[in-house]
C-alpha positions in Angstrom: -91.5 -113.2 -11.0 -91.4 -115.8 -14.1 -89.9 -114.4 -17.5 -92.6 -114.6 -19.9 -90.0 -113.8 -23.2 -86.1 -113.6 -24.2 -86.3 -109.8 -24.3 -84.9 -109.9 -20.5 -81.2 -110.3 -21.9 -81.9 -106.9 -23.9 -82.6 -105.0 -20.8 -79.1 -104.6 -18.5 -79.2 -105.8 -15.4 -78.5 -102.4 -13.7 -81.6 -101.0 -15.2 -83.6 -104.2 -14.6 -82.6 -103.7 -11.1 -83.0 -99.7 -10.5 -86.7 -100.5 -12.1 -87.8 -103.1 -10.0 -86.4 -101.9 -6.6 -86.8 -97.9 -7.2 -89.9 -96.1 -6.4 -91.5 -94.7 -8.7 -94.1 -91.6 -9.2 -96.9 -91.0 -11.7 -99.2 -88.0 -12.5 -102.6 -88.6 -10.4 -105.7 -87.8 -12.4 -109.4 -87.5 -11.2 -109.9 -91.6 -11.8 -107.8 -94.2 -10.4 -105.3 -95.7 -13.1 -102.0 -94.5 -15.3 -101.9 -91.7 -17.9 -101.2 -93.6 -21.0 -100.0 -91.8 -24.2 -99.2 -93.5 -27.7 -96.0 -94.0 -28.4 -93.8 -95.0 -31.9 -93.9 -99.1 -30.2 -97.1 -98.7 -29.1 -98.9 -97.3 -25.4 -96.3 -95.7 -22.7 -96.9 -94.8 -19.3 -94.6 -92.1 -18.2 -92.6 -92.9 -14.8 -90.8 -90.3 -13.2 -87.7 -91.1 -10.9 -88.4 -88.6 -8.4 -90.9 -86.1 -7.4 -88.6 -83.0 -9.0 -88.5 -85.0 -12.1 -92.4 -85.2 -11.9 -93.0 -81.6 -11.7 -90.1 -80.5 -14.4 -93.0 -82.7 -16.8 -96.3 -81.8 -15.3 -95.7 -79.1 -12.9 -97.6 -78.6 -9.6 -99.6 -81.4 -9.8 -101.6 -84.6 -7.7 -99.3 -87.4 -7.4 -98.8 -90.9 -6.4 -95.9 -93.4 -6.5 -95.2 -97.4 -6.2 -92.2 -99.5 -6.2 -91.3 -101.1 -9.5 -91.8 -104.4 -8.8 -95.5 -103.2 -7.7 -95.6 -101.4 -10.7 -94.9 -104.7 -13.3 -97.8 -106.2 -11.9 -100.3 -103.2 -12.2 -98.8 -102.3 -15.7 -101.3 -103.1 -18.5 -99.5 -106.3 -20.6 -99.6 -103.9 -24.0 -98.0 -100.6 -22.3 -94.3 -99.9 -22.3 -92.8 -96.9 -19.9 -90.8 -93.8 -20.9 -88.6 -92.4 -17.7 -88.5 -88.6 -16.6 -90.3 -88.1 -20.2 -89.2 -84.0 -19.8 -85.6 -84.8 -18.2 -82.3 -84.5 -19.8 -82.0 -87.9 -20.9 -85.6 -89.9 -21.0 -85.2 -93.8 -21.3 -88.1 -95.9 -23.7 -88.7 -99.6 -22.1 -91.6 -100.7 -24.8 -93.4 -103.0 -23.5 -91.9 -106.5 -24.9 -88.9 -105.6 -23.2 -90.4 -105.5 -20.0 -92.8 -109.0 -20.3 -89.8 -111.0 -18.8 -90.4 -108.6 -15.2 -94.4 -109.5 -15.2 -95.5 -111.7 -13.2 -97.0 -114.8 -14.9 -100.4 -114.9 -14.7 -99.8 -118.3 -13.5 -97.9 -117.6 -10.5 -101.2 -115.4 -8.9 -103.5 -118.3 -9.6 -105.6 -119.2 -6.2 -103.7 -121.9 -4.7 -106.5 -125.1 -4.7 -108.4 -126.0 -1.5 -107.7 -128.9 0.3 -110.2 -130.8 2.4 -110.7 -129.9 5.6 -108.9 -131.7 8.3 -111.6 -132.2 10.8 
């Protein structure tokens, strides 16, 4: 993943690694997608480090999960994260702090088609 901003230095390495390598849990709605709330620095998606942390926030509910690296490809560009919202120490990760972890759109472009060697 290519970084697109300078905020990566602001995100400690251990948090960056935990975010990218971890499995994250989300409350599942009737339609595909993330539930977002308006936070002090823009829209936030609530993510949870375990099913138990999700249940602390939402009670018994339908849920889905994904790996952090995949989350960075799915998370809308202007959205940040709030981790374990109902936990003892929720973590706020604004969108600009996550920008360096998002894949560069140029990296996902279709490779150019070469000529048929036949």
